N, C-alpha and C positions, 0 to 999 in steps of 0.2 A: 603667793596667793594675791589676786587682784581684789580691789575694793570697789563696790558699787554703793552709791548713795541714793536712796529711794524715798521720795516724799510726794504723795499724790492725793489730790482731792477726789478725782474719779478713780475708784479702785477696781474698775473693770479689768479683769485679766491680770491684775498685779501679782496675785499669789502664784499663778502659773509662770509668769515671767521671772519672778525671783527664784522659784524652784529650778527653773532652767538655768539661771545664772549660777546658782549653787552647784549644779551639775557640771558647770564649766569652770569650777574652782574660784568663784567669786565669794568674797565676804560681803554680807549685806549690812549696811548701816541705815537706820531709818529713824523717823520722828513720829511723835504723837499717835494719831489714829491709825496711820499706816503701819507703824511698828506693832501696835496692838493686834491688828488684823493678821499681819504676817506671822507673829508668834503664835497666835491662836490656831493658825493653819499649818503649823509645824516648820516654818522657816526659821532658821537659827540667826535671826537678825539681832544686832546690838544697837543700843540706844545712842542717839547723837550726843547725849551727855557724856558717855564714856569716851567719845572722841575729843570733845572740846574740854572736858573737865569742868564744865560750867552748866548749871541746870537751865532748862527752858524757863524763861521769865516773862512777865507782863502778859499773862494769859496766852502765851505762845507767840506773841509778837516778835520775840527775840529767841531764836534757837539755833539757826545755822549761820548767823552773821558773826563769824569767828575766823581768825587766821588759820586755825587747825583745819577748817573746811576749805576756805578759799585759797589758802596756801597749797593745799593738796590738789586743788583744781587748776590753779593758774601757773604753777611752776613748769618751766620748759625742761623736758627731759634731755634735750640736746644742748643745754647751756650749763656748763660746769659749775658756775657760781650758784645757779638756781638749785642744782642737785646738792651742792655742799650746804646751802642754807637750810633746806628742808631736813637734811640729816641732822644738822646741829640743833635744830629746834624740835626734833622729834615728830615731824609732820609726816603722816602716812599718805602716800599718793592715793588719789581717788581716780579711778580709771573709767568709771561710767556713772552718769547721773541720769536718773529717771524722775522727772518732775512734771506734774501738771498743776494748774494754778487754782486759787480760790475762785469760786463761781460768781464772779462779778456780773457777768452777763445774765445768769439765771436770777440773781437778786434784782437786777435792773428790770427784767421782764416781769418779775413778781411785784414790781412797784414798792419795793421795800423803802422804809424811811431812811433819811440820810445817815443816821447813826449806824444802821445795819450796812448800808452801802460802804461806808468807810471801813468797817471791819472785814468787808469782802475784798479789800484791796490787798493783794499779796505783795509782800516785800522780799522775804527770804527766797521765795520760789523764783521770781524773775532774776534775782541776784545770782543764784546758783546756775540758772540757765545761761545767763550771759557769760559768767565766768567759764563754764564748761565749753560753751560754743566758741568763745574767743580762743580757747586752747584745744580746738577740735582735733588737731593732729595727734594729741595725746589722750584726749578724753572723749568718749562716746557720749553724746547728749541725746536723750530719748524723751520726746515730749508728746508723742502721738501713740495712743493705744494700738492703732493699726500697724505700728512699726515693731511691736514687741517680737513677733515671730521672725521677721526679717533680720532683726538685730541678733537674736539668738543663733539663727542659721549662719549669719556672716561671721560671728565670733567662732562658732564651731568649725567652719570651713576655712577660716583664715582669710576671708574676703572683705573684712572690715578695713579696707584700704583708704587712702587719702580721699578719693572721690566719694566713697560711701560715707565717710565721716563729714566731709564738706556738705553733702546733701542733708544730713541730720542737723548740722549747724544752721544751714539755711532755713530749715523748718522751724528751728528753735527761735531764731530771731524774728521770723514771721509771726510766731506765736506771741512773743513779748511785744512786738510792734503793734499787733492788732489789739492786744490787751490794754496797752497804754493809750491807744487811740480811743478806745471805748471809754476809758476813765476820763480822758480829756474832754470828750463829747459830753459826758455826764456833768462835769464841772462847768462847762460852757453853758449847759442848760440851766443849772442851778443859779449861775451868775447872770442869767438872761443875756448872754452875749450871742446874738443871733448870727453874726458874721465875725468870728474870732480872727485875730491877727494871723494866727496859724490855724487852719482848718484841718484837723486830723480825721481822715476818713479811712475806713478799713472795709474791704470788700472780700467776701468769701465765694469761691467758685462753687456753684450749685448745679450746673448743668452744662454738658458739652453740647454745642449746637452743630447742626448738620453742616453748615457753612455760614460765611458772613453775608454782607450785603450783596456780594457777588460770589460765585462758586470758587473763585481762586483765592478768596480770603477766609482764613481760619477764624473761628469765633467761639466764645464761651459766654455763658451767662453767670454773672456774679450777683451777690446779695449784700446790701448794706447791713452789716452785723448789728448796727445800732437800732435798726427798724424792726419792730416786733411783727407787725402784720403788713403785708404788702398787697397791692391790688393784683399782682401777678403770682400769688400763691395758687397753684393749681395742681391737680392730679391728672396725669395723662392716662386715659382709659383705653386708648386705641390709636393706631396709626404710626406713621414713620417719624423719625427724629425731627425735632423742632429746629428751624433755622433762625438766624439773626433777624431776617425780615419778618418771619412769623411772629416773633416776640414783639418786635416794634409795632407791627400792625395790630397784634392782640391787645397791646396796651391802649392804643387809640380806640379800639372797639369797646373794651371793658370800661375805660375811663368815660367814654361818651355815655354808655349805658348807666353808669353810676350817677350821672348828672340828673337823672329823672326820678330818683328816689323810689317811691312805692308805685309809680306808674308802670304799667306793663309795657316794656319797650324792647325792640330789636334794633341792633345796629349792624349794618353790613359795611365792611371796610375793604378798600382796595388801595394798595400802595400807601398805607398809613392815613388815607383820607376817606371820610364817609362817602358812600355812594347811595345808600338807602337807609333811612332811619324812620321808624314809625312807632307810635303808641297805639294800643288797641285794648278792647275789652277782654280779650283772651290772648294767650300766647300765639295761637294759630293765626288769629286776625292780625296781630302785630307783625308776625313774620311775613305773611302774605303781602301786607301793605309795604313793608320794607323791600321785599323782593320785587314787587311790581313798580316800585319807585325807580328802579334802574335794573331791569333783568339782564342787561348786557354786561354792565360793569361788575355785578356781583359774581359773575363767572370767574372762578379761581380766587375768590376773595375769602374773607373771614367773617363769620357771623357770631355775634355775642348777644346774649339776652339775659334778662334778670328773672326768668321764670323756669319752672320745671318743664322740660321738653316732653310733650306727649307723642303718642303714636302718629297721629295725623300730621303734626308739625314735622316729625322726623321723616315721614314719607316724602313730604315736599322738599325738605333739605336733601334727602337722598337722591332726588330726581335731577339734581344739577351738580356740577363740579365745584366743590368747596375745599379750601385748604384746611380750615379749622372750624369746628363748631365748639363754642364755649358757653356753658350754662352752669348755674348752681346745682342742678340735678337733672336726672333723666328717668322717665318711667322705664321699667325693665324691657318692655316690648319696643320702646323707642330706641333704646340703646342697641338692641339687637339689629334693628333696621339700619341704623347708622354704621354699625360695624360691618355691614355688607359692603361698604366701600373700603377696600383694602388699605389705601393710603391716607384716608381721612383721619386727621388728628382730632380726637374727641377729648375735650378738656372739661374737668369738673372744677369750677371756680370755688375757692374756699373763703375769700374775704372780699366780697363784692362791695362792701361799704367801707373798706379800709382807707384810713386817712392818716396813718402814722408817719409817712414819709414827709420830710420837711423841705428838701432841696431838689431843684431841677438843675442838673449838672451837664455841661457840654465841654468835652475835652477837645482842644484844638492844638494838637501837636506840641504839647508842652505848656500851653496856656489853658487855664481852666476857668470857664465862666460859671458862676454859681448864683442862682436866684431862688427866691421862694417859689414854691409851686403856685400855679395860677388857680387858686381855689375860690376866688370871689367872682360871682357871676354878674350881678347887677349892683350898681350904686343906688340909683333911684330911677324908676321909670317915669320919665317926664314928657308929657305931651307938649310939643312945641308948635303945633299947628292949630288952625281954627277948627278943622275937622277932628272929631274925637273918635278913637278906635272903638269898635264893638268889643264885647266880652270875648267872642270867638277870635277876633283879630288879636286881642291882647294875649290870649292863650297861645295862638300860633306865633306871636312875636317871641314869647318866652321860649317856646319849643325851638324856634329857629336859631335863637342865640345860643342855646345849649348845644346845638349841632354845629353851628358855624365856628364855635370855639375850637373844634377839632379838625377843621379844614385848613389846609396850608394857605397862608396869606399870599396875595390879597384874596379874601374869602367872601363868597356870596352864597347864601342859601335861600331858596324859594320854597315855601311850605304852604300847605293848606290842609286844614282839619287834622293836624297832628301827623302829617306825612310829608317827607321831602319830595318835592316835584323835580327840583333841579339843583345842582351844586356846582359852583365854579370856584376854582382856587389855583394858587401857584402862579398867577400872572403878575407881570410887572406893572400892569395898570388895573385899577379897580373896575373901570367900565368894561375892560376886556373880559375880566372874570364874569361879570354879569352877562355880557353878550354871549360868551361861550356857554354859560349855563342855559340860556334861552335857546340858542341855535343848535345845541347838541341834543335838545329834547323837542323836536318838532311835533311830536305826537301828544305833547302835554297841553292841557288846558290851564293857562295861567290866570284867566279871568277870576278875580276875587282872591288871588293868592297874596301872601305876605312875603316881603323881602327882608332878610336879616343880613347885616354886614358886620364883619369883625372890627372894622375901623371906620373913621369918619369919611364923608364925601368931600374931596377937595374942590369939586365942581358939581354943578347941578345936572351933569350929563347922565348920571346913574338914575336920577329921578325920572328924567324924560324917557330913558330906555325902558325903565320898569313900567311906566305908565303906558307906553306904546304896546307893551306885551300884555296889558290888562291887569297888572298887579295893583292892588287897591290899598295897601298899607305898607309902611316901612319902619323898621327899627334899626338904629345905628348908634354908636357910642356918643357922637357929637364931639366937638372940640376943635373943629377946623376954623380958621380965621374967616372962612367963607361959608360957614354954616347957614347964614341968612339967605344965601342964594338958593340953597336946596329947600329951605323952609318956605321961601316966597313961591317957588315953583309948585311945591306941594299944596300951598294955599290956593294957587291959581287952578290946580287940577283937582282940588277937593280930596286930596289924599292925606290921611292922618299919618304923622311922623312922630315917633317916640325916640327920645334919647335914653340910652341905658346907663351911660356914665363911665363904663369900663370898656377899654379896648382889649381885644383878644387875638393879637398877632400870634401866629404859630409858624415860625420860619423853619 
């Protein structure tokens, strides 16, 4: 008779699994609450105490940390001295371990006090998993509820071969690795170590993506298990599979929308850069202004908004080709209209105000750049010219900076009355970005508009170019050694200039 050791926190399917093991001539050894449940459900399980000859102590902190357990897990069946030792010591081999761990993640997301968090750190479970996984050739290690049926079937059919066991061991070490990473992150937070010497991150696959940045690249979406609420929590209501670029663009759109708080705003994104952003008194007004800001670039783009989409707005969205529409909610008739587009991805956003994430991470072929998320918008709005901006200009300055933050550097945004008129980005020269924004929008009236820049002006050429186009106010971070050149020209041209204090490069 073979022996299985079973000790689980998540008891989903465990009774059925153990009854299946019994039918395959396994003896079940168990602990604590698992033992109680199995016995209540008719499984002839024996207590771990009967194996170790030692009672569970310290409120269950010590129960499986014993040579009778780990000896039964770790001895190699193909090493004569190991076989001899376990026989001499009366150690019964353990052929299968089924363990899942204390719910540290659940306690974390429930914001439990540190005392409770400590008690949710599993010791015996990871130890058993590691021992069994190390000796996977001889011991089946089961850590996933979804594997129960597959394991029973493999044992029954004799297909629990080396590769099958290796795959279970791989899952087991992935489980303990992620568990330890989460505990490490927790202690780093408690100790206020923002950038630890060793940064332990764990990502869980949550979605298969249609393809990567290009169709020849495979891709999946992962989730930082330490982060409770993310900006990209959504429910897909309709449409084809999401791609890598879709997710990247979606983030830019939703993050841009989040910047505006309670203001009704629509953001259209193309290739991860805003092409039309507008605030309005209604969702419909906001969408139409965003659309009219650049009706050409929005084609094939992504639209995100922070309001419930109504029928009238949905009809306008339906009239053009969009890849994604993302909103916190939809009227029933609006949803039906949008579903008329077979391939349109319709997403319902769940956490539009989420700010739980801490890190901005860029992986560069083995090197990882880690920085804080860029959450600070303004340091201090400081008027640096003789001319003072009007209230409307100040409002447009703030609007423009919230948009330009999501444009690829060098970045320029020209706005008027809470609507983007022109956007220029991704150029190696700042003045080129401004010139492109102006020249690519020959039908736009820039007279009286406001210019927002993601970084300082190294020369006064941007001021002159803006003035020539009719732009009447400028906001930029400041910080160039030649700031005074731009200030002097603004004073000469009677253009108010405001320094925001924070640069917003987005490379």
